C-alpha positions as CSV (number, residue, x, y, z in Angstrom):
1,M,66.4,23.4,108.6
2,F,68.2,24.0,112.1
3,D,70.3,26.9,110.7
4,F,67.0,28.5,109.6
5,I,65.5,28.1,113.4
6,L,68.8,29.6,114.5
7,Y,68.7,32.5,112.4
8,V,65.1,33.3,113.1
9,A,66.1,33.3,116.9
10,C,68.9,35.5,116.5
11,V,66.8,37.8,114.4
12,L,63.8,37.9,117.0
13,F,66.4,38.5,119.8
14,G,68.2,41.4,118.1
15,I,64.9,43.0,117.4
16,G,64.1,42.5,121.1
17,L,67.1,43.9,122.5
18,G,66.9,46.5,120.3
19,F,63.4,47.4,121.2
20,L,64.6,47.2,125.0
21,I,67.5,50.0,124.4
22,F,65.1,52.2,122.3
23,R,62.7,52.1,125.1
24,N,65.2,53.0,127.9
25,N,66.5,55.8,125.9
26,A,63.1,56.9,125.0
27,V,62.2,57.4,128.7
28,K,65.5,59.4,129.2
29,I,64.5,61.8,126.6
30,D,61.0,62.1,127.5
31,D,62.3,63.0,130.9
32,F,64.7,65.5,129.6
33,L,62.1,67.0,127.5
34,N,59.7,67.5,130.2
35,R,62.0,69.7,132.6
36,S,61.3,73.1,133.6
37,E,62.8,76.1,132.4
38,S,65.1,76.7,135.8
39,E,66.1,73.1,135.5
40,L,67.2,73.3,131.7
41,K,69.2,76.4,132.7
42,E,71.0,74.7,135.8
43,F,71.6,72.0,133.0
44,K,73.1,74.5,130.6
45,D,75.1,76.2,133.1
46,K,76.8,72.9,134.2
47,V,77.7,72.0,130.8
48,Q,79.0,75.4,130.0
49,S,81.1,75.1,133.1
50,K,82.6,71.6,131.9
51,I,83.3,73.0,128.4
52,D,85.1,76.1,130.0
53,E,86.8,73.7,132.4
54,L,88.0,71.5,129.5
55,K,89.2,74.6,127.4
56,K,91.2,75.8,130.3
57,R,93.0,72.3,130.5
58,N,93.6,72.3,126.9
59,D,95.4,75.6,126.9
């Protein structure tokens, strides 16, 4: 009986932890999707410059 209670407690803890992680990531994704065009262009330029920098390092 104790094993079953421990099993249920672990499952509920895992579900709760997964929900917290998903909720935090969902907020970040929502913030990213609600950005304006200029912010997205700045972000794209930053990412592109990092990619170019890494390509130069690789060569």
